[in-house]
VMD Tcl script that draws the C-alpha trace (Angstrom):
set ca {
  {103.11 81.08 42.50}
  {104.22 79.94 45.84}
  {101.71 78.31 48.04}
  {101.10 81.23 50.32}
  {100.46 83.42 47.45}
  {98.24 80.95 45.85}
  {96.04 80.54 48.85}
  {95.84 84.26 49.53}
  {94.97 85.02 45.97}
  {92.07 82.57 46.23}
  {91.12 84.39 49.30}
  {91.10 87.61 47.64}
  {89.18 86.75 44.69}
  {86.60 85.15 46.96}
  {86.23 88.22 49.11}
  {85.93 90.35 46.01}
  {83.12 88.09 44.79}
  {81.03 87.61 47.72}
  {82.32 89.93 50.36}
  {83.43 87.38 52.79}
  {86.42 84.99 53.25}
  {86.73 81.71 51.22}
  {89.73 79.56 50.58}
  {90.45 77.25 47.63}
  {92.88 74.30 47.73}
  {94.08 72.26 44.95}
  {91.67 69.51 45.94}
  {88.28 69.42 44.25}
  {85.08 70.65 45.99}
  {83.27 67.41 45.22}
  {85.20 65.51 47.98}
  {85.08 68.29 50.58}
  {83.49 66.29 53.35}
  {85.69 63.23 52.71}
  {88.82 65.14 52.59}
  {87.97 67.18 55.60}
  {87.18 63.96 57.61}
  {90.40 62.24 56.55}
  {92.31 65.32 57.89}
  {90.66 65.01 61.27}
  {88.70 68.14 60.92}
  {84.95 67.85 61.46}
  {83.35 67.44 57.99}
  {80.29 69.51 58.61}
  {80.75 71.54 55.35}
  {78.37 70.82 52.47}
  {80.46 71.09 49.24}
  {77.47 72.86 47.44}
  {77.81 75.66 49.81}
  {81.25 76.36 49.24}
  {83.15 78.27 46.58}
  {86.39 76.36 47.51}
  {87.19 73.66 50.09}
  {88.24 74.49 53.62}
  {91.88 75.75 53.62}
  {94.81 74.13 55.18}
  {97.10 77.04 56.50}
  {100.09 77.17 54.32}
  {103.69 76.24 55.05}
  {105.71 73.25 56.15}
  {105.80 71.51 59.48}
  {105.40 68.19 60.78}
  {104.32 69.42 64.28}
  {100.48 69.30 63.68}
  {98.86 65.74 63.78}
  {96.51 66.69 61.03}
  {97.10 65.29 57.57}
  {97.70 68.07 55.01}
  {94.75 68.60 52.52}
  {97.55 69.54 49.91}
  {101.04 68.08 49.26}
  {102.85 67.65 52.45}
  {106.11 68.59 50.74}
  {107.72 72.01 51.73}
  {106.09 74.76 49.56}
  {108.17 77.16 47.57}
  {108.43 80.47 49.35}
  {109.06 83.81 47.84}
  {112.25 85.67 48.58}
  {110.10 88.34 50.20}
  {108.40 85.85 52.56}
  {111.78 84.30 53.50}
  {113.21 87.76 54.26}
  {110.08 88.50 56.43}
  {110.60 85.32 58.43}
  {114.33 85.95 58.78}
  {113.57 89.48 60.04}
  {111.68 88.18 63.01}
  {114.22 85.49 63.98}
  {115.85 87.65 66.44}
  {112.84 88.05 68.54}
  {113.22 84.53 69.87}
  {116.28 85.52 71.82}
  {114.58 88.66 73.50}
  {112.50 88.58 76.73}
  {108.69 88.71 76.24}
  {108.39 91.97 78.04}
  {110.56 93.74 75.52}
  {108.85 92.59 72.38}
  {106.31 94.75 70.33}
  {102.85 93.45 69.69}
  {103.58 92.07 66.08}
  {106.60 90.22 67.56}
  {104.77 88.57 70.43}
  {102.27 87.54 67.74}
  {105.02 85.89 65.98}
  {106.21 83.96 69.05}
  {102.55 82.99 69.71}
  {102.08 81.45 66.18}
  {105.20 79.61 66.59}
  {104.50 78.42 70.24}
  {100.95 77.31 68.97}
  {102.44 75.40 66.24}
  {104.83 73.64 68.52}
  {101.82 72.67 70.77}
  {99.91 71.03 67.87}
  {97.66 74.00 66.87}
  {95.24 74.13 64.00}
  {94.55 77.28 61.96}
  {91.26 79.01 61.61}
  {89.77 81.73 59.57}
  {86.63 83.55 60.50}
  {84.32 85.66 58.44}
  {82.66 88.47 60.49}
  {79.10 89.74 60.01}
  {78.60 93.33 58.69}
  {77.07 94.19 62.19}
  {79.91 92.80 64.13}
  {82.33 94.59 61.74}
  {80.59 97.87 62.42}
  {80.82 97.21 66.37}
  {84.44 96.61 66.00}
  {85.12 99.65 63.92}
  {83.74 101.83 66.62}
  {85.85 100.03 69.55}
  {89.02 101.53 70.77}
  {90.40 98.01 71.21}
  {88.72 95.77 68.68}
  {91.05 92.83 69.09}
  {90.29 92.60 72.78}
  {86.50 93.17 72.19}
  {86.52 90.29 69.54}
  {88.47 88.09 72.16}
  {85.51 88.62 74.45}
  {83.18 86.96 71.94}
  {85.46 84.22 71.21}
  {86.21 83.39 74.80}
  {82.61 83.22 75.61}
  {81.59 80.85 72.79}
  {84.69 78.70 73.31}
  {83.94 78.12 77.00}
  {80.25 77.41 76.22}
  {81.09 74.89 73.43}
  {84.02 73.11 74.91}
  {83.98 73.92 78.63}
  {87.64 75.10 78.77}
  {89.86 78.02 77.85}
  {91.75 77.08 74.76}
  {95.15 78.71 73.70}
  {94.59 80.85 70.73}
  {95.68 84.05 68.81}
  {94.41 86.02 65.93}
  {94.94 88.89 63.68}
  {92.36 90.91 61.76}
  {92.73 91.40 58.05}
  {90.74 93.63 55.81}
  {89.87 92.41 52.19}
  {90.18 94.48 49.05}
  {86.51 95.44 49.21}
  {86.71 96.39 52.78}
  {85.38 93.31 54.62}
  {86.98 92.37 57.88}
  {87.87 88.88 58.86}
  {90.36 87.25 60.94}
  {93.09 84.43 60.73}
  {94.39 82.68 63.80}
  {95.66 79.63 65.57}
  {94.04 77.56 68.23}
  {95.44 74.53 70.27}
  {92.72 72.04 70.70}
  {92.65 69.66 73.69}
  {91.87 66.62 71.32}
  {91.45 65.90 67.41}
  {88.19 64.19 67.74}
  {85.70 65.26 65.26}
  {83.16 66.22 68.18}
  {85.82 68.67 69.79}
  {86.91 70.17 66.42}
  {83.20 70.68 65.55}
  {82.58 72.24 68.77}
  {85.55 74.78 68.00}
  {84.07 75.45 64.63}
  {80.39 76.06 66.04}
  {81.88 78.42 68.75}
  {84.00 80.57 66.24}
  {81.01 80.86 64.01}
  {78.80 82.22 66.58}
  {81.53 84.56 67.68}
  {81.62 85.80 64.27}
  {78.11 87.16 64.35}
  {75.19 86.16 61.99}
  {75.87 86.33 58.35}
  {73.15 87.32 56.01}
  {71.18 84.54 54.53}
  {72.36 85.36 51.08}
  {76.02 85.10 52.27}
  {75.47 81.88 54.21}
  {74.49 79.91 50.99}
  {77.76 81.00 49.33}
  {80.31 81.08 51.90}
  {81.12 79.15 55.30}
  {81.82 81.49 58.27}
  {84.72 79.64 59.80}
  {87.38 77.36 58.54}
  {89.47 75.01 60.38}
  {92.73 73.88 58.79}
  {96.28 72.22 59.07}
  {98.87 74.52 60.43}
  {102.03 73.68 58.51}
  {104.32 76.53 59.74}
  {103.22 79.04 62.35}
  {106.16 81.38 61.70}
  {105.71 81.69 57.95}
  {102.02 82.01 58.28}
  {102.49 84.97 60.63}
  {104.96 86.56 58.34}
  {102.68 86.39 55.39}
  {99.80 87.77 57.07}
  {101.54 90.96 57.86}
  {101.10 92.30 54.31}
  {97.77 93.88 55.20}
  {98.50 95.26 58.47}
  {98.55 98.88 57.54}
  {95.22 98.70 55.72}
  {93.58 96.90 58.37}
  {94.91 99.46 60.97}
  {93.56 102.20 59.01}
  {90.19 100.63 58.70}
  {89.88 100.16 62.38}
  {91.65 103.26 63.38}
  {94.08 101.64 65.59}
  {97.05 99.34 65.70}
  {95.33 96.85 68.05}
  {94.60 94.36 65.61}
  {95.78 91.07 67.16}
  {95.30 89.23 70.14}
  {96.89 86.46 72.12}
  {94.96 84.62 74.89}
  {96.50 84.33 78.36}
  {97.02 80.52 78.04}
  {98.97 80.93 74.76}
  {101.02 83.66 76.50}
  {102.03 81.16 79.01}
  {103.18 78.81 76.24}
  {105.19 81.60 74.69}
  {107.14 82.34 77.79}
  {107.59 78.70 79.01}
  {111.21 77.43 79.15}
  {112.49 76.52 75.77}
  {110.40 79.25 74.08}
}
mol new
graphics top color blue
foreach p $ca { graphics top sphere $p radius 0.5 }
foreach p [lrange $ca 0 end-1] q [lrange $ca 1 end] { graphics top cylinder $p $q radius 0.2 }
display resetview
């Protein structure tokens, strides 16, 4: 199984078991804090509270200054994934204004990757999911929560993008990329806390079994984007809209900068 499928399969299994997002890497959970710290990611996670260790976003790249939590070698990619990546290559020759929303998201993931982004995954509370399901533009509504908490925690507006995804049991979560201003543990911890607050308050039973937000290494923004498209139809059906992704204004500016 290629690395993308392995990570997502772990995610789907965890979602089916506990109703929220968990990633498992090839690293053992006993070293969670140590591994996270060595990767430059704030090690606030207690291994006893995790089903698996915090994930690295899959795919190859050397653009991120973080140390991969798994093998740094290029992962094996399926034929379908390679075809999905190839299908979006022409968009990099088109003007931003002529792109569809999903094409802009691909550009955003790549631009963030080139800017040294990290990945994040965020579990949403049941209450927040209900709110988003009733909103005509759930992605923009979610961005308001993220913007507010990031500004409070870091004092700046960080470039980021995300897309919603629904689990096999109907739980909503999101995957995204964010460009930190530094890779100090203090700054990354502030981002992590901000995202957790933006995701709403999980029930006590879920807090014991899952971590609300994960920060990870971004190996390949383009490949990660392509793989996440597998659930767009189901996610759009759940939310009743195609507005399931968001790109911040600061990241949009990176997308249309010379060379992008």
